[in-house]
Residue frames relative to the residue before (quaternion, step in Angstrom):
aa qw qx qy qz dx dy dz
M 1.0000 0.0000 0.0000 0.0000 0.00 0.00 0.00
L 0.3966 -0.7020 0.5475 0.2240 3.54 -0.96 0.93
R 0.0712 -0.7888 0.6102 0.0222 3.56 -0.85 1.00
I 0.0969 -0.7863 0.6101 0.0120 3.54 -1.01 0.93
W 0.1932 -0.7579 0.6143 0.1046 3.54 -0.89 1.01
G 0.4399 0.6874 -0.4995 0.2906 3.56 -0.84 0.93
R 0.4157 -0.6664 0.5508 0.2823 3.52 -1.36 -0.07
P 0.5579 -0.6776 0.3665 0.3087 3.58 -0.84 0.94
N 0.6952 0.4639 -0.2994 0.4602 3.62 1.14 -0.39
S 0.5053 0.6116 -0.4394 0.4214 3.60 1.26 0.30
I 0.4758 -0.6808 0.4676 0.3025 3.59 -0.77 0.96
N 0.6657 0.5064 -0.3205 0.4445 3.60 0.95 -0.77
V 0.6351 0.4927 -0.3248 0.4984 3.58 1.09 -0.65
Q 0.6206 0.5564 -0.3442 0.4322 3.59 0.98 -0.79
K 0.5986 0.5600 -0.3630 0.4431 3.59 1.03 -0.71
V 0.7014 0.4752 -0.2701 0.4575 3.56 0.87 -1.00
L 0.6524 0.5040 -0.3175 0.4686 3.59 0.95 -0.85
W 0.6326 0.5264 -0.3265 0.4648 3.58 0.98 -0.83
T 0.6549 0.5134 -0.3146 0.4567 3.59 0.91 -0.89
A 0.6682 0.5065 -0.3054 0.4513 3.57 0.84 -0.98
A 0.6722 0.4872 -0.2978 0.4713 3.57 0.99 -0.82
E 0.6126 0.5442 -0.3474 0.4560 3.61 1.02 -0.76
L 0.7266 0.4244 -0.2236 0.4918 3.56 1.04 -0.83
D 0.3954 -0.7484 0.4462 0.2907 3.57 1.38 0.07
L 0.3136 0.7606 -0.5019 0.2668 3.57 0.96 0.92
D 0.4105 -0.6442 0.5779 0.2874 3.53 -1.20 0.56
F 0.1388 0.7941 -0.5813 0.1111 3.58 -0.80 0.94
T 0.2925 -0.7123 0.6089 0.1904 3.50 -1.34 0.40
L 0.2303 -0.7519 0.6039 0.1300 3.56 -0.91 0.99
I 0.1453 -0.7610 0.6292 0.0623 3.55 -0.78 1.09
E 0.3200 -0.7968 0.4783 0.1841 3.57 -0.18 1.29
T 0.1126 0.7889 -0.5693 0.2022 3.50 -0.50 1.33
G 0.7488 0.3833 -0.2921 0.4550 3.55 -1.16 0.66
G 0.7919 0.2564 -0.2100 0.5129 3.56 -1.21 0.45
A 0.8413 -0.0917 0.0995 0.5233 3.56 -0.89 -0.97
F 0.6344 0.5450 -0.3317 0.4364 3.60 1.17 -0.48
G 0.3019 -0.7709 0.5073 0.2392 3.59 1.16 -0.54
G 0.5257 0.6910 -0.4287 0.2497 3.52 -1.26 -0.52
T 0.6106 0.5866 -0.3661 0.3861 3.60 1.17 -0.28
A 0.6603 0.5341 -0.3094 0.4278 3.58 1.21 -0.39
N 0.5750 0.6173 -0.3944 0.3644 3.58 1.17 -0.31
A 0.6681 -0.5477 0.3383 0.3731 3.53 -1.21 0.57
E 0.6241 0.5536 -0.3453 0.4298 3.58 1.01 -0.76
F 0.6838 0.4638 -0.2964 0.4790 3.58 0.91 -0.88
R 0.6654 0.5121 -0.3087 0.4469 3.59 0.92 -0.87
A 0.5803 0.5591 -0.3787 0.4552 3.58 1.19 -0.42
M 0.6651 0.4620 -0.2990 0.5048 3.58 1.17 -0.54
N 0.7998 0.0142 0.0259 0.5996 3.58 0.96 -0.88
P 0.3012 -0.7947 0.4975 0.1739 3.60 -0.24 1.20
N 0.5848 0.5741 -0.3715 0.4363 3.60 1.25 -0.24
A 0.3086 -0.7765 0.4887 0.2508 3.59 1.30 -0.31
L 0.5256 0.6053 -0.4146 0.4308 3.56 1.03 0.87
V 0.3324 -0.6893 0.5989 0.2361 3.53 -1.28 0.44
P 0.5922 -0.1135 -0.7880 -0.1245 1.52 -2.34 0.99
V 0.1469 -0.7067 0.6754 0.1513 3.46 -1.46 0.25
M 0.1640 -0.7821 0.5968 0.0719 3.57 -1.03 0.83
D 0.0820 -0.7462 0.6574 0.0651 3.54 -1.16 0.72
D 0.0409 -0.7966 0.6022 -0.0327 3.55 -0.51 1.24
D 0.7952 -0.2788 0.1326 0.5218 3.56 -0.04 1.32
G 0.7939 -0.3196 0.1419 0.4974 3.56 0.88 1.02
F 0.6197 0.4888 -0.3572 0.4994 3.59 1.24 -0.14
V 0.1409 -0.8124 0.5646 0.0371 3.56 -0.45 1.24
L 0.0273 0.7969 -0.5995 0.0696 3.55 -0.90 0.99
W 0.0541 -0.7650 0.6399 0.0490 3.54 -1.13 0.73
E 0.6125 0.4550 -0.4836 0.4289 3.52 -1.43 0.41
S 0.4318 -0.7718 0.4080 0.2268 3.52 -0.32 1.35
N 0.6985 0.4626 -0.3072 0.4513 3.62 0.78 -0.88
S 0.6059 0.5343 -0.3545 0.4709 3.58 1.14 -0.56
I 0.6389 0.5119 -0.3270 0.4720 3.58 1.03 -0.74
V 0.6224 0.5319 -0.3394 0.4631 3.59 0.99 -0.80
R 0.6573 0.5064 -0.3075 0.4658 3.61 0.89 -0.92
Y 0.6639 0.5232 -0.3067 0.4375 3.56 0.86 -0.99
L 0.6962 0.4702 -0.2894 0.4587 3.58 0.77 -0.99
A 0.6464 0.5173 -0.3241 0.4577 3.58 0.96 -0.84
A 0.6815 0.4813 -0.2940 0.4664 3.59 0.91 -0.88
K 0.6640 0.5215 -0.3200 0.4298 3.57 0.87 -0.90
H 0.7880 0.3484 -0.1659 0.4797 3.56 0.87 -0.93
G 0.4995 -0.7370 0.3792 0.2520 3.55 1.26 0.40
A 0.6532 0.4425 -0.3419 0.5105 3.55 1.07 0.68
L 0.8102 0.2585 -0.2250 0.4756 3.55 -1.22 0.67
Y 0.6779 0.4827 -0.2666 0.4862 3.60 1.26 -0.35
P 0.3667 -0.7665 0.4745 0.2299 3.61 -0.40 1.14
E 0.3923 -0.7121 0.5325 0.2354 3.57 -0.95 0.87
D 0.6349 0.5247 -0.3274 0.4630 3.57 1.06 -0.72
L 0.5249 -0.6804 0.4156 0.2980 3.58 -0.76 1.07
R 0.6952 0.4722 -0.2978 0.4528 3.60 0.83 -0.89
M 0.6425 0.5056 -0.3236 0.4762 3.57 1.01 -0.76
R 0.6407 0.5164 -0.3241 0.4667 3.58 1.04 -0.77
A 0.6543 0.5058 -0.3163 0.4647 3.59 0.92 -0.86
S 0.6404 0.5222 -0.3273 0.4583 3.57 1.02 -0.75
A 0.6525 0.4997 -0.3130 0.4760 3.59 0.97 -0.85
E 0.6697 0.4908 -0.3059 0.4659 3.58 0.92 -0.86
R 0.5613 0.5902 -0.3756 0.4422 3.59 1.15 -0.58
W 0.6923 0.4629 -0.2792 0.4780 3.59 0.88 -0.95
M 0.6305 0.5258 -0.3389 0.4595 3.60 1.05 -0.68
D 0.6540 0.4895 -0.3125 0.4848 3.58 0.99 -0.81
W 0.6443 0.5282 -0.3190 0.4518 3.57 0.98 -0.82
Q 0.6003 0.5572 -0.3616 0.4455 3.59 1.04 -0.68
A 0.7168 0.4496 -0.2579 0.4664 3.57 0.87 -0.95
I 0.7475 0.4340 -0.2254 0.4495 3.56 0.89 -0.95
E 0.8080 0.2709 -0.1154 0.5104 3.59 0.93 -0.85
L 0.7469 0.4417 -0.2581 0.4249 3.58 0.56 -1.16
W 0.7456 0.3822 -0.2469 0.4869 3.61 0.67 -1.02
R 0.5895 0.5621 -0.3810 0.4374 3.60 1.06 -0.57
A 0.6623 0.4757 -0.3017 0.4939 3.59 1.12 -0.61
I 0.7422 0.4354 -0.2301 0.4546 3.57 0.81 -1.03
G 0.5622 0.6560 -0.3813 0.3288 3.59 1.01 -0.75
P 0.6924 0.4610 -0.3077 0.4619 3.64 0.75 -0.89
V 0.6200 0.5266 -0.3469 0.4669 3.61 1.09 -0.64
F 0.6440 0.5207 -0.3161 0.4628 3.57 0.92 -0.91
H 0.6977 0.4664 -0.2878 0.4614 3.59 0.78 -0.96
S 0.6447 0.5260 -0.3289 0.4467 3.60 1.01 -0.70
L 0.7713 0.3898 -0.1906 0.4657 3.57 0.89 -0.96
V 0.7762 0.3351 -0.1659 0.5076 3.60 1.13 -0.57
R 0.7984 0.2200 -0.1115 0.5493 3.60 0.89 -0.85
T 0.7373 -0.3427 0.2860 0.5072 3.59 -0.57 -1.12
R 0.4744 -0.6873 0.4651 0.2938 3.56 -0.74 1.05
P 0.5077 -0.6528 0.4600 0.3233 3.61 -0.85 0.91
E 0.5755 -0.6097 0.4237 0.3429 3.55 -1.02 0.82
G 0.8058 0.2700 -0.2189 0.4795 3.55 -0.94 0.94
L 0.6013 0.5460 -0.3717 0.4496 3.60 1.24 -0.05
D 0.1284 -0.8062 0.5753 0.0505 3.59 -0.31 1.24
D 0.7493 -0.3930 0.2630 0.4637 3.59 -1.30 -0.01
A 0.6474 0.5067 -0.3264 0.4666 3.58 0.98 -0.80
G 0.6403 0.5195 -0.3203 0.4664 3.57 1.03 -0.77
L 0.6303 0.5261 -0.3318 0.4647 3.56 1.05 -0.75
E 0.6472 0.5098 -0.3257 0.4638 3.59 0.95 -0.81
R 0.6402 0.5036 -0.3308 0.4766 3.59 1.02 -0.72
A 0.6397 0.5209 -0.3245 0.4627 3.58 1.03 -0.78
I 0.6328 0.5173 -0.3285 0.4733 3.58 1.03 -0.75
A 0.6559 0.5085 -0.3154 0.4600 3.59 0.93 -0.88
L 0.6523 0.4991 -0.3130 0.4769 3.59 0.98 -0.81
S 0.6320 0.5305 -0.3289 0.4593 3.58 1.00 -0.80
E 0.6609 0.5055 -0.3151 0.4565 3.57 0.90 -0.88
A 0.6301 0.5265 -0.3356 0.4618 3.59 1.05 -0.71
R 0.6661 0.4877 -0.3040 0.4755 3.57 1.01 -0.79
V 0.6454 0.5070 -0.3210 0.4726 3.59 0.98 -0.82
A 0.6000 0.5659 -0.3597 0.4363 3.61 1.08 -0.65
I 0.5966 0.5510 -0.3605 0.4587 3.61 1.11 -0.60
V 0.6656 0.4774 -0.2952 0.4918 3.57 0.98 -0.87
E 0.6126 0.5593 -0.3458 0.4386 3.58 0.99 -0.84
A 0.6706 0.4859 -0.2979 0.4748 3.59 0.94 -0.88
Q 0.6434 0.5248 -0.3231 0.4541 3.59 0.95 -0.85
L 0.7061 0.4551 -0.2609 0.4756 3.57 0.96 -0.88
G 0.5384 0.5755 -0.4134 0.4561 3.56 1.26 0.04
R 0.7017 0.4380 -0.2460 0.5052 3.56 1.29 -0.37
H 0.7997 0.1672 -0.0519 0.5743 3.58 1.16 -0.62
D 0.5488 -0.6068 0.4594 0.3458 3.57 -1.20 0.47
F 0.7727 0.1822 -0.0981 0.6001 3.56 1.13 -0.68
I 0.7407 -0.4872 0.2196 0.4073 3.55 -1.20 0.42
D 0.8184 0.1919 -0.0974 0.5329 3.59 1.00 -0.63
G 0.8026 -0.0267 -0.0081 0.5959 3.55 1.14 0.60
N 0.6421 -0.5421 0.3843 0.3823 3.56 -1.20 -0.41
A 0.6620 0.4092 -0.3282 0.5354 3.57 1.22 0.49
F 0.5458 -0.6138 0.4650 0.3302 3.56 -1.09 0.72
G 0.0698 0.8028 -0.5875 0.0744 3.58 -0.94 0.89
M 0.7635 -0.4101 0.2410 0.4369 3.54 -1.30 0.07
A 0.6130 0.5627 -0.3620 0.4203 3.62 1.06 -0.58
D 0.5977 0.5793 -0.3666 0.4156 3.59 1.14 -0.50
I 0.5910 0.6043 -0.3791 0.3765 3.59 1.10 -0.52
P 0.7258 0.3810 -0.2806 0.4993 3.67 0.67 -0.84
I 0.6483 0.5090 -0.3320 0.4586 3.59 0.98 -0.77
G 0.6819 0.4988 -0.2918 0.4484 3.59 0.85 -0.94
A 0.6455 0.5164 -0.3265 0.4583 3.59 0.98 -0.80
T 0.6583 0.5067 -0.3084 0.4634 3.58 1.01 -0.79
L 0.6848 0.4791 -0.2964 0.4623 3.58 0.87 -0.90
A 0.5834 0.5703 -0.3794 0.4365 3.59 1.07 -0.61
R 0.6675 0.4788 -0.2978 0.4863 3.58 1.01 -0.77
W 0.6521 0.5461 -0.3231 0.4149 3.55 0.86 -0.97
T 0.7177 0.4636 -0.2703 0.4436 3.59 0.82 -0.93
K 0.6878 0.4687 -0.2865 0.4746 3.62 1.22 -0.32
L 0.4450 0.6992 -0.4664 0.3091 3.59 1.20 -0.07
P 0.4774 -0.6901 0.4672 0.2784 3.60 -1.01 0.80
R 0.5011 0.6040 -0.4585 0.4168 3.54 0.34 1.29
E 0.5811 -0.5477 0.4583 0.3904 3.53 -1.31 0.27
A 0.1230 -0.8374 0.5319 0.0280 3.56 -0.46 1.19
E 0.5688 -0.5536 0.4829 0.3700 3.53 -1.28 0.45
P 0.6313 -0.5767 0.3469 0.3854 3.65 -1.03 0.67
C 0.0496 0.8491 -0.5256 0.0167 3.63 0.90 -0.95
R 0.0223 -0.8561 0.5164 -0.0037 3.57 0.68 1.09
N 0.6468 0.5202 -0.3347 0.4461 3.58 1.00 -0.74
V 0.6318 0.5239 -0.3281 0.4677 3.58 1.02 -0.80
R 0.6874 0.4802 -0.2978 0.4562 3.59 0.85 -0.89
A 0.6291 0.5074 -0.3373 0.4827 3.61 1.06 -0.67
Y 0.6109 0.5474 -0.3301 0.4671 3.57 1.10 -0.75
L 0.6716 0.4847 -0.3015 0.4724 3.58 0.88 -0.89
D 0.6051 0.5340 -0.3585 0.4692 3.59 1.08 -0.60
R 0.6387 0.5039 -0.3322 0.4773 3.59 1.03 -0.72
L 0.6447 0.5132 -0.3255 0.4637 3.58 0.99 -0.76
R 0.6322 0.5453 -0.3360 0.4361 3.60 1.07 -0.65
D 0.5437 0.5827 -0.4092 0.4443 3.58 1.24 -0.12
R 0.6457 0.5071 -0.3052 0.4825 3.58 1.27 -0.30
P 0.4453 -0.7258 0.4491 0.2705 3.63 -0.51 1.13
A 0.6424 0.5383 -0.3414 0.4255 3.61 0.96 -0.76
F 0.6213 0.5250 -0.3340 0.4762 3.59 1.07 -0.70
R 0.6690 0.4972 -0.3077 0.4588 3.59 0.87 -0.92
T 0.6909 0.5035 -0.2849 0.4337 3.58 0.96 -0.85
Y 0.8363 0.2741 -0.0977 0.4647 3.57 0.77 -1.02
V 0.7795 0.3418 -0.1733 0.4955 3.61 1.13 -0.44
D 0.7295 0.4297 -0.2498 0.4698 3.59 0.80 -0.96
L 0.3069 0.7678 -0.4769 0.2980 3.54 0.66 1.24
P 0.6146 -0.5077 0.4192 0.4345 3.61 -1.20 0.24
L 0.5162 -0.6404 0.4671 0.3245 3.56 -1.06 0.69
S 0.1035 0.7856 -0.6045 0.0822 3.55 -0.99 0.83
């Protein structure tokens, strides 16, 4: 049985839950982190020394880092994971970019407007973070002007981290750029029950 530790309102946990549901996997969610607690205890830290969610246990194989879990599940179950080396490298490029560039830009804006503003981030810093986020989203907007999905015209594993991030960005309580391609993309993702169930949720 696949076990996942995390909280449903974490974007990184949502990626993993969405993937598992897309692949029609049986899994158990062990609510951990945030209000649920549990990440500081020795048992959890033995699984993930970073004390962060999500963590996955697949029949004794423990893995952390959300995008790595998405890749693993997609590869193991033979869906969403490109067999062609170049197509796979391209998809992984977008997944790495989501973690390194897109969410790093959007994360401080999300926390400032929805949760708790990161320490040391003043109003001017927030405006700079918003400007950087818009520049990163513009890259996706241009890409989606060429393709229905992030790396082509078929849904794949790269759409999971990118789609989860854009779902948050478009719901932030602020005046947003139109980004018609991004919004049309999210409408396509809403055709997927797993996206509606685990990602397309009110911000919290």
